[in-house]
KOLBA-7034 format. One line per field, with one value per residue (C-alpha): residue number from 1; residue in three letters; x, y, z. Coordinates in steps of 0.1 Angstrom, whole numbers, plus 2048, in hexadecimal, padded with zeros to 3 digits. Example, Ala and Ser with C-alpha at 12.3 -4.5 7.8 and 13.67 -1.06 7.14 Angstrom:
// KOLBA-7034
i: 1;2;
aa: ALA;SER;
c1: 87B;889;
c2: 7D3;7F5;
c3: 84E;847;
This chain:
// KOLBA-7034
i: 1;2;3;4;5;6;7;8;9;10;11;12;13;14;15;16;17;18;19;20;21;22;23;24;25;26;27;28;29;30;31;32;33;34;35;36;37;38;39;40;41;42;43;44;45;46;47;48;49;50;51;52;53;54;55;56;57;58;59;60;61;62;63;64;65;66;67;68;69;70;71;72;73;74;75;76;77;78;79;80;81;82;83;84;85;86;87;88;89;90;91;92;93;94;95;96;97;98;99;100;101;102;103;104;105;106;107;108;109;110;111;112;113;114;115;116;117;118;119;120;121;122;123;124;125;126;127;128;129;130;131;132;133;134;135;136;137;138;139;140;141;142;143;144;145;146;147;148;149;150;151;152;153;154;155;156;157;158;159;160;161;162;163;164;165;166;167;168;169;170;171;172;173;174;175;176;177;178;179;180;181;182;183;184;185;186;187;188;189;190;191;192;193;194;195;196;197;198;199;200;201;202;203;204;205;206;207;208;209;210;211;212;213;214;215;216;217;218;219;220;221;222;223;224;225;226;227;228;229;230;231;232;233;234;235;236;237;238;239;240;241;242;243;244;245;246;247;248;249;250;251;252;253;254;255;256;257;258;259;260;261;262;263;264;265;266;267;268;269;270;271;272;273;274;275;276;277;278;279;280;281;282;283;284;285;286;287;288;289;290;291;292;293;294;295;296;297;298;299;300;301;302;303;304;305;306;307;308;309;310;311;312;313;314;315;316;317;318;319;320;321;322;323;324;325;326;327;328;329;330;331;332;333;334;335;336;337;338;339;340;341;342;343;344;345;346;347;348;349;350;351;352;353;354;355;356;357;358;359;360;361;362;363;364;365;366;367;368;369;370;371;372;373;374;375;376;377;378;379;380;381;382;383;384;385;386;387;388;389;390;391;392;393;394;395;396;397;398;399;400;401;402;403;404;405;406;407;408;409;410;411;412;413;414;415;416;417;418;419;420;421;422;423;424;425;426;427;428;429;430;431;432;433;434;435;436;437;438;439;440;441;442;443;444;445;446;447;448;449;450;451;452;453;454;455;456;457;458;459;460;461;462;463;464;465;466;467;468;469;470;471;472;473;474;475;476;477;478;479;480;481;482;483;484;485;486;487;488;489;490;491;492;493;494;495;496;497;498;499;500;501;502;503;504;505;506;507;508;509;510;511;512;513;514;515;516;517;518;519;520;521;522;523;524;525;526;527;528;529;530;531;532;533;534;535;536;537;538;539;540;541;542;543;544;545;546;547;548;549;550;551;552;553;554;555;556;557;558;559;560;561;562;563;564;565;566;567;568;569;570;571;572;573;574;575;576;577;578;579;580;581;582;583;584;585;586;587;588;589;590;591;592;593;594;595;596;597;598;599;600;601;602;603;604;605;606;607;608;609;610;611;612;613;614;615;616;617;618;619;620;621;622;623;624;625;626;627;628;629;630;631;632;633;634;635;636;637;638;639;640;641;642;643;644;645;646;647;648;649;650;651;652;653;654;655;656;657;658;659;660;661;662;663;664;665;666;667;668;669;
aa: MET;SER;LEU;SER;PRO;LEU;PRO;LEU;ALA;GLY;CYS;ALA;VAL;ALA;ALA;ALA;LEU;LEU;SER;ALA;PHE;ALA;SER;LEU;ALA;THR;GLY;ARG;TRP;PRO;ALA;LEU;MET;ARG;TYR;LEU;CYS;LEU;PRO;LEU;LEU;GLY;LEU;SER;GLY;ILE;ALA;ALA;THR;ALA;ALA;GLY;LEU;GLY;ALA;LEU;ILE;SER;GLY;HIS;ALA;GLN;LEU;GLY;SER;LEU;PRO;VAL;GLY;LEU;PRO;TRP;GLN;ALA;TRP;GLN;VAL;ALA;LEU;ASP;ARG;LEU;SER;GLY;VAL;PHE;LEU;LEU;LEU;ILE;GLY;ILE;VAL;VAL;VAL;ALA;VAL;SER;VAL;TYR;ALA;PRO;ALA;TYR;VAL;ARG;GLU;TYR;GLU;HIS;GLY;GLU;ASP;SER;LEU;PRO;MET;LEU;GLY;LEU;PHE;THR;GLY;PHE;PHE;ILE;ALA;ALA;MET;LEU;LEU;VAL;VAL;LEU;SER;ALA;ASP;ALA;PHE;MET;PHE;MET;VAL;CYS;TRP;GLU;LEU;MET;SER;LEU;SER;SER;TYR;PHE;LEU;VAL;ALA;PHE;GLN;HIS;GLY;ASN;ALA;ALA;ASN;ARG;ARG;ALA;SER;PHE;LEU;TYR;LEU;LEU;MET;ALA;HIS;ILE;GLY;GLY;LEU;ALA;ILE;LEU;LEU;GLY;TYR;ALA;LEU;LEU;ALA;SER;HIS;GLY;GLY;LEU;SER;PHE;GLU;SER;MET;ARG;GLY;ALA;SER;LEU;ASP;GLY;GLY;MET;ALA;THR;ALA;ALA;PHE;ALA;LEU;ALA;PHE;LEU;GLY;PHE;GLY;MET;LYS;ALA;GLY;LEU;VAL;PRO;VAL;HIS;ALA;TRP;LEU;PRO;GLU;ALA;HIS;PRO;VAL;ALA;PRO;SER;HIS;VAL;SER;ALA;LEU;MET;SER;GLY;VAL;MET;LEU;LYS;VAL;ALA;VAL;TYR;GLY;PHE;VAL;ARG;PHE;CYS;PHE;ASP;LEU;LEU;GLY;ASP;VAL;GLN;THR;ARG;TRP;GLY;VAL;VAL;VAL;LEU;LEU;VAL;GLY;ALA;LEU;SER;ALA;LEU;MET;GLY;VAL;LEU;HIS;ALA;LEU;MET;GLN;GLN;ASP;LEU;LYS;ARG;MET;LEU;ALA;TYR;SER;SER;VAL;GLU;ASN;ILE;GLY;ILE;ILE;PHE;ILE;GLY;LEU;GLY;LEU;ALA;MET;LEU;PHE;ALA;GLY;SER;GLY;ALA;PRO;THR;LEU;ALA;ALA;LEU;ALA;LEU;VAL;ALA;ALA;LEU;TYR;HIS;SER;LEU;ASN;HIS;ALA;MET;PHE;LYS;GLY;LEU;LEU;PHE;LEU;GLY;ALA;GLY;SER;VAL;ILE;HIS;ALA;THR;ARG;GLN;HIS;SER;MET;GLU;HIS;MET;GLY;GLY;LEU;LEU;ARG;ARG;MET;PRO;TRP;THR;GLY;LEU;PHE;VAL;LEU;ILE;GLY;CYS;LEU;GLY;LEU;ALA;SER;LEU;PRO;PRO;LEU;ASN;GLY;PHE;VAL;SER;GLU;TRP;LEU;THR;PHE;GLN;ALA;ALA;LEU;GLN;SER;TRP;SER;LEU;HIS;ASN;GLY;LEU;LEU;ARG;SER;LEU;ILE;PRO;ILE;THR;ALA;ALA;MET;LEU;ALA;LEU;THR;GLY;ALA;LEU;ALA;ALA;ALA;ALA;PHE;VAL;ARG;ALA;TYR;GLY;ILE;GLY;PHE;LEU;GLY;LEU;ALA;ARG;SER;ARG;SER;ALA;ARG;LYS;ALA;ARG;GLU;THR;SER;LEU;GLY;MET;ARG;ALA;GLY;LEU;GLY;LEU;LEU;ALA;SER;MET;CYS;VAL;LEU;LEU;GLY;VAL;MET;PRO;THR;THR;VAL;ILE;GLN;LEU;LEU;ASP;GLY;ILE;PRO;ARG;GLN;LEU;PHE;GLY;SER;GLY;LEU;THR;HIS;ALA;GLY;GLU;ARG;GLY;TRP;LEU;TRP;LEU;THR;PRO;ILE;SER;PRO;ALA;VAL;ALA;SER;TYR;ALA;PRO;LEU;LEU;VAL;ALA;ILE;GLY;LEU;GLY;LEU;ALA;TRP;TRP;LEU;THR;THR;LEU;LEU;LEU;ARG;ARG;SER;ASP;ILE;ARG;GLU;VAL;ALA;ARG;GLY;ASP;ALA;TRP;ASP;CYS;GLY;PHE;GLY;THR;ARG;ASP;ALA;ARG;THR;GLN;TYR;THR;ALA;THR;ALA;PHE;ALA;GLN;PRO;PHE;SER;ARG;VAL;PHE;GLY;MET;LEU;PHE;HIS;ILE;ASP;ALA;GLY;LEU;ARG;ARG;GLU;GLU;ASP;SER;THR;ALA;PRO;ARG;TYR;LEU;ILE;GLN;VAL;GLY;ASP;ARG;LEU;TRP;GLY;TRP;LEU;TYR;GLU;PRO;ILE;GLN;ARG;LEU;VAL;LEU;ASN;GLY;GLY;ARG;LEU;ALA;SER;HIS;LEU;GLN;SER;GLY;HIS;LEU;ARG;HIS;TYR;LEU;GLY;TRP;THR;LEU;ALA;THR;LEU;LEU;LEU;LEU;LEU;TRP;MET;ILE;SER;
c1: 801;80D;816;80E;7FA;7D7;7D7;7E0;7C2;7AA;7B7;7B0;78B;788;795;779;75E;76B;768;746;739;74C;739;719;724;72C;707;711;735;73A;761;763;760;780;793;789;776;78A;7AB;79E;798;7BA;7C7;7B2;7C1;7E3;7DF;7CC;7ED;804;7F1;7ED;816;81C;805;815;839;836;821;811;7EC;7E4;7C0;7AB;787;76F;75A;73B;727;713;70C;71D;73C;74D;754;778;78E;7AE;7C6;7DE;7EE;7CC;7BB;7DD;7D9;7B8;7BE;7DE;7C6;7AA;7C4;7D5;7B6;7A6;7C4;7C1;79D;7A1;7BC;7A3;783;787;785;76C;754;753;734;721;726;70E;6F4;6D5;6E8;6F0;713;710;703;71D;73A;726;722;740;753;73F;743;769;767;750;767;785;772;764;78A;793;774;77C;757;73B;723;73C;742;71C;715;734;72A;707;714;72C;70D;6F5;70D;717;6F0;6EE;70B;6FE;6DC;6EE;6DE;6BD;6A8;6B4;69E;6BC;6CD;6AD;6A9;6CF;6D1;6B0;6BE;6DF;6CF;6BA;6D7;6ED;6D3;6CE;6F4;6F8;6DD;6F2;710;6FD;6F0;712;721;706;70E;731;726;710;72D;742;73E;739;760;776;78C;771;764;787;785;761;75F;743;738;73C;716;716;738;72C;70B;721;738;71A;70A;72A;732;710;712;735;733;714;727;746;731;734;71E;701;6FB;70E;6EF;6F3;714;712;6F3;703;728;71E;706;71A;732;752;768;74C;74F;775;76E;752;765;789;784;75F;764;782;773;75B;776;788;769;767;78D;789;768;773;799;79E;77C;771;793;790;78C;77B;783;75F;75D;77A;769;74A;761;777;759;747;767;76E;74A;74A;76B;760;73D;74B;764;74C;730;74B;755;72F;729;72C;72A;74E;744;72C;748;75E;746;743;768;766;753;76D;78A;775;773;798;79C;784;796;7B5;79F;78F;7B3;7BD;79F;7A8;7CC;7C5;7AA;7C1;7DF;7F6;7F9;816;802;7E3;7FD;804;7DF;7D6;7F1;7E7;7C7;7D0;7E7;7CD;7B7;7D2;7D8;7B4;7AD;7C8;7C0;79B;79C;7B2;79B;77C;78D;797;774;768;782;777;751;75C;76C;756;733;730;72B;72C;74C;73B;73C;75E;77D;79F;7A3;7C6;7D0;7B9;7C0;7E5;7E9;7C8;7CD;7EF;7E2;7C5;7DA;7EF;7CD;7C5;7E4;7E3;7C0;7CA;7E7;800;825;833;817;805;7E8;802;811;7F1;7E4;805;805;7E2;7EC;80D;7F4;7DE;7F9;804;7E0;7F7;801;7DB;7D2;7AD;7AD;78B;79D;7BD;7A4;78E;7AA;7BA;796;794;7B6;7AD;78F;7A5;7BC;79E;792;7B4;7B5;791;798;7B7;79C;782;79D;7AF;78A;783;7A3;7A5;782;783;7A4;7B3;7A9;791;779;755;740;742;747;765;775;771;77F;79B;7B3;7A8;7B4;7D7;7C5;7B2;7D1;7E6;7CC;7CC;7F5;7F7;7E2;7F2;817;809;800;824;833;81F;828;850;852;83E;858;856;831;82F;847;82F;810;823;81A;7F5;7F4;80F;7F6;7D8;7EB;80A;81E;829;83E;85D;86C;85F;87E;898;8A8;8A8;88F;893;886;865;863;842;849;86D;889;887;862;85B;86A;861;877;85F;878;88D;86D;866;889;889;866;877;896;87F;86C;88C;89B;87A;879;89F;898;87A;88F;8AA;8AD;8AA;887;87C;883;86A;84C;82D;808;7E4;7DD;7C9;7A7;798;783;76E;778;783;78B;772;766;746;75E;771;76A;750;74F;731;744;761;74E;738;74D;74B;727;721;739;72B;707;6F6;703;6F1;6CF;6D9;6C0;6CC;6BD;6BA;6AF;6AF;6C3;6B5;6CE;6D0;6B3;6C3;6C1;6DF;6E4;6E9;6EA;6E1;6EE;6DC;6E4;6D1;6D3;6BB;69D;6A9;6AD;6A4;684;672;67D;670;64E;64A;651;63A;61E;625;620;600;5F1;5FE;5EC;5CA;5D1;5CE;5A7;5A3;589;592;585;59B;5B8;5AF;5A9;5CC;5DB;5C9;5D3;5F9;5F6;5E8;603;61F;60E;60F;631;63D;62B;
c2: 801;824;83A;859;870;86B;846;84A;862;846;82E;848;84C;825;81E;836;826;803;811;81C;7FB;7E7;7F9;7E9;7CC;7DC;7D9;7B2;7B7;7DA;7D3;7D4;7FA;7FE;7E3;7E4;805;81F;812;814;838;83C;82C;844;861;854;851;872;883;871;87C;8A0;8A4;890;8AD;8C7;8BD;8B2;8CD;8BD;8B9;897;88F;871;862;84D;834;846;863;873;85E;875;87E;86A;878;88C;88D;8A1;8A7;8C8;8DE;8EC;8CB;8BE;8D7;8CD;8AA;8AD;8BD;8A3;888;894;89B;879;866;877;86E;84B;849;85A;84D;828;82F;84B;834;81B;82B;827;803;7F7;817;81E;831;81F;816;80A;82D;83F;82C;829;851;859;846;856;878;874;863;87F;89B;88D;888;8AD;8B5;8A0;8A8;8B8;8BD;8CC;8AE;899;8B8;8BE;896;895;8B4;8A8;887;89A;8AD;890;87A;897;89D;87A;87E;89A;889;86D;86E;878;86E;891;8AE;8C6;8AC;8AA;8D0;8D6;8BB;8C9;8ED;8DE;8CA;8E9;902;8E8;8E3;907;90D;8ED;900;91F;90B;8F7;91B;928;90C;90D;92D;921;903;919;92A;90A;8E7;8D1;8CC;8E2;8E7;8F1;90A;91B;924;932;958;968;98D;9A2;99D;977;971;986;973;952;962;96B;947;936;94E;946;921;91D;937;926;904;918;929;94C;966;969;947;936;92A;907;905;90C;8F7;8D8;8D4;8D3;8B6;89F;885;896;886;890;8B3;8B2;8A5;8C0;8DF;8D5;8C7;8CD;8F2;8F2;8DE;8FA;913;8FD;8FE;926;929;90F;920;945;945;927;923;947;952;97A;980;9A6;9BE;9C4;99D;9A1;9C0;9A6;98A;99F;9B3;993;97F;99B;99E;976;975;991;982;95F;968;97D;962;948;95D;95C;937;91F;8FF;8F3;8E6;902;91C;907;909;931;930;921;93B;952;93F;93B;960;965;94C;961;981;975;969;98B;99C;985;98E;9B1;9B1;99B;9B1;9CE;9C1;9B7;991;98D;99C;987;968;972;977;954;942;953;946;923;920;92B;910;8F9;905;906;8E4;8D8;8ED;8EC;8C7;8C4;8D8;8C6;8A6;8B3;8BF;89B;890;8A6;8A0;878;87B;893;88D;8B5;8CC;8EC;8FD;907;8E4;8DC;8EA;8D9;8C2;8C7;8B5;898;898;8A8;899;8A5;8C5;8CD;8C4;8D8;8F4;8F0;8F4;914;925;91C;92A;949;94D;952;94C;933;91D;91B;932;950;94A;949;96B;97E;974;982;9A5;9A3;9A1;9BD;9D5;9D7;9EA;A0A;9FC;9FF;A1B;A1B;A32;A20;9FE;A0F;A18;9F8;9E0;9EF;9F0;9C9;9C5;9D8;9C0;9A4;9AF;9B4;991;984;991;988;963;964;96E;955;936;945;945;91F;910;922;91B;8F7;8E9;903;908;8F2;8D8;8E8;8C8;8A4;896;8AE;8A1;87D;884;86E;86D;85E;83E;840;841;85F;871;865;876;896;892;891;8AF;8C2;8B8;8C7;8E8;8EB;8DE;8F5;914;90F;904;91B;923;8FE;8FF;91E;912;8F5;90D;925;912;918;93E;939;922;93D;95D;957;962;956;960;965;972;95B;944;95F;95C;938;920;92E;952;958;977;97B;99E;9A2;99F;9C4;9C6;9AB;98A;96E;953;93C;923;93D;94B;924;923;945;939;919;92A;941;923;910;930;937;912;914;933;927;908;91A;912;939;93A;91A;926;93F;93C;935;936;93C;95D;977;96C;98F;981;96B;94A;928;928;910;90A;922;93E;93B;950;940;940;956;970;96F;977;993;9B1;9A7;9A1;9C4;9D6;9C1;9B8;9C9;9B0;993;98A;985;976;972;96E;955;933;90E;8F4;8D0;8C0;8DE;8EA;90C;927;933;952;944;958;94D;95F;95B;966;983;978;95F;978;98F;977;953;955;96B;94F;935;945;94C;926;91B;931;929;903;90D;91C;8FF;8E5;8F5;8E8;8C5;8C4;8A2;8A8;899;8B8;8CF;8BB;8B7;8DD;8E4;8CB;8DD;8FF;8F0;8E5;905;919;902;905;92B;92C;915;927;
c3: 7FF;7F6;814;804;816;801;808;82D;82F;820;83C;855;846;844;865;875;861;86C;890;88B;87C;898;8B2;8AB;8BA;8DA;8E8;8EC;8F4;904;905;8E2;8E5;8F9;8E9;8C3;8BA;8CB;8C1;89D;8A3;8B1;88F;87B;88F;88B;863;861;874;85D;83C;849;851;831;81C;82F;82B;807;7FB;7DC;7D8;7D1;7C0;7BE;7B9;7CD;7B9;7C6;7BF;7A4;785;770;789;7A4;7C3;7C1;7DE;7E1;7FE;7FB;816;824;826;837;855;85F;85A;870;889;887;88C;8AC;8BE;8B2;8BF;8E2;8E4;8DA;8F6;90F;906;910;936;932;91F;938;94C;92B;929;940;941;930;910;8F6;8F0;8CA;8C2;8D4;8BD;8A0;89B;8AA;88D;874;881;87F;85D;850;85D;84A;82A;82B;82D;813;7FB;7D9;7CC;7DA;7DA;7EE;805;80E;812;82C;83B;83F;84E;867;873;875;888;89F;8A6;8B3;8C8;8D8;8DD;8E9;90D;8FF;920;92C;920;91B;905;8EE;8EC;8E4;8CB;8B9;8B8;8AB;891;885;883;873;857;852;84F;838;822;820;819;7FB;7ED;7EC;7DA;7C2;7B8;7B2;79F;788;77A;779;785;7A6;7A8;7BA;79C;787;7A2;7A3;77E;780;780;794;792;7B2;7BD;7B7;7C8;7E9;7E9;7E8;803;819;816;81C;83C;847;846;851;86C;879;87D;88C;8A4;89A;8AC;8A8;89A;8B8;8CB;8C5;8D2;8F6;8F7;8E5;8F1;917;914;8FD;90C;911;8F9;8DE;8EB;8E6;8C2;8BC;8C9;8C1;89C;890;894;882;865;860;861;845;832;831;827;80C;7FE;802;7FD;7E5;7D0;7D1;7CB;7C7;7EC;7EF;80A;816;81E;835;847;84E;85B;86F;882;888;893;8AF;8BA;8BD;8CF;8E8;8EE;8F0;90D;91F;91F;92A;949;954;952;971;95C;952;92F;92A;930;918;8FB;8FF;900;8DD;8D0;8DA;8CA;8A9;8A9;8AD;890;87C;885;873;857;854;855;839;824;82A;81F;805;7F6;7FA;7E8;806;801;819;834;829;82D;851;85B;84B;85B;87C;878;86E;88C;8A5;893;89D;8BF;8C7;8BE;8D5;8F4;8F2;8ED;90A;91F;915;91D;93E;947;940;957;971;96E;96D;98D;9A0;990;98F;970;983;98F;9B0;9BA;9B3;9C4;9D2;9B4;9AC;9CC;9C2;99D;997;976;969;979;969;947;94B;958;937;922;937;932;90C;907;91C;903;91B;90F;907;902;8DD;8E2;8E5;8C4;8AE;8C0;8BF;89A;896;8A8;893;874;881;88A;865;85E;85A;836;828;815;820;83E;84B;84C;85E;87A;87A;87D;89E;8B0;8A9;8B5;8D4;8D7;8D2;8F0;907;8FA;906;927;930;923;93D;958;94D;950;96E;97F;96E;97C;99E;9A6;999;9A2;9BE;9E2;9F4;9E7;9E7;9E8;9F4;9D1;9CB;9EB;9DF;9BD;9B1;997;973;964;94F;930;934;943;924;90C;920;920;8F9;8F3;90F;8FF;8DF;8EF;8F9;8D9;8C3;8DD;8DC;8BB;8A4;889;87F;87F;86B;852;84B;84A;832;815;817;811;7F4;7E4;7EB;7E9;7D8;7F5;816;834;827;848;860;867;85B;87C;880;890;8B4;8A9;89A;884;874;862;865;880;883;88A;8A4;8AE;8C5;8D7;8E7;8F1;902;912;921;92C;93F;950;958;969;97D;98A;996;9A2;9B6;9C3;9CE;9E1;9F3;9FD;A0E;A34;A3E;A2E;A3E;A5D;A5A;A74;A61;A6A;A5E;A4D;A60;A57;A5F;A7A;A63;A75;A67;A41;A30;A0D;A12;A19;9F5;9D8;9C3;99D;99E;9B9;99F;980;993;989;965;964;975;959;93D;94C;92D;916;92A;938;95E;977;99B;9BA;9D5;9CC;9DD;9CD;9C8;9DF;9FB;A12;A16;9FC;9E9;9D5;9B1;98F;96E;94D;930;90B;900;8DC;8E5;8ED;8CE;8B4;8BD;8D1;8B6;89C;8B3;8BA;894;88C;8A9;89C;878;886;897;875;861;87A;86D;84C;85B;85F;856;839;817;806;816;80E;7EB;7EA;7F5;7DB;7BF;7CC;7CD;7AB;79C;7AE;79D;77A;77E;78A;76D;752;
């Protein structure tokens, strides 16, 4: 068998499908899930990782076809550098999930939920995402896109006995089909001037109005799947109710598949990028980043907070894509290359640290049986390895050096700081404003994850279940460790990664980052050494030395002889869990400053497991009242009106049929 990238990608798809079909036997032999199905997913991830790396290193696009499809056209597949990045991203997260999941799914082996359905749709989900990335014609892309949406719907609805799961899965399915319809119409506009294959679409020449319409449809469809504000409503509902390893795949991988679709459609197939498109993408991305992190700050449910954080990071990615469009439309291909590389790098980074954090949240929930941060606390003493890996993910997501999130956000800032080179005064003013919003987002993200980690892992245990928590199994820790090591590696070796990504803007814009590695692999110089440079490995060494010196000083004998005692308690008595800061208290200053953006319901309430009332705060999304509830009322009222048509009388049905035929004949004539 050839070991070239495209056949390896085919092996990845085949292994995922084999895992899906093998899961059907787990109803009778549950152990097959741990010993056969999940290892097959691991093989799929390894093959996808190897194929993605091979495509990035070789730089040659490979084409092929499958013996299925339309009667006059077989499905076309292709693997180039752009596909390779997302294939690599999918593969790494799938490998981590395959290592993590065997211990995690044990709780489903003897429960009421269907273990075969969990394995079946997980395999289909992964295979569909791989096929979307490999698709080279619109028909195959849409079939695989819908398979991805449907299989993830069944995963969200896996524990369908819970009303929240049913509600979230229905909302997700509805918005997924609306987005899919928009994407289909966008491809229809391209196909009307070319053909169904991507190669023929690249040669199509749309006029300004048609191109803008195709862009708008693609932005709506892919933005809805990615979770951009204001079409993000499904995301904080669906991610918390899915099994945690599925949440890691949805947030870490599926959202990036939507980013891939947008980049492929707008930068590759449409080709002639227009400046006004970049303005729209930039503004929506900045709004998504800011609103996502503000909502994350207000949440008490750990997985719901991570879901809103995904909205924030998708916004950051689209800020980079918007900058790339602005620079490309303004005739600055080198700056467009920098912004696109920043967006792709953040896509890769977000897959790593968000997959890590969702798996970490699954470990915490598995150990404590609690979703709310208010019932956690003190977990670092009981789960030290999980606490360490989650800390790495939090630092990476907070964009602190020398971890991976800092590199991609720093590159985004470097692209934004070059706005002075544009000739349009409005754009020179707009880009710094969005850069300031990005800076505010970074500060709020740091606050959000200081809050999450401090409330969840530090201090004293806030509940009996938190006091009884124990470290998870070796496999679950290994899955976390793999993604944590990737966060560190992508943070300290960015020059090597950027050299691999540099071929993508060269393919799309004809220009790349010529100065990125000018001073060697140690220094990253995105514009030029005279403008800005960053040496993450030196930063990591400096931080390590500072930690070592601090530890050395604290171990000195004269310091150990200092008398130690309890801190002054201001007369409040013995310190216990009830005197600690809560997640609600930590977020109170932010809720006061930004309260107008939320629907806040606060007051004394009695919880189910407590007789004493507690002060609780619930933060809602105002977009529900402004956008989604009117649509919901409209649909329900339309359904009630439509129900009157079902009178039960045959003559009424014949009358409606006749009216429909007359209307169709009138339209045809």
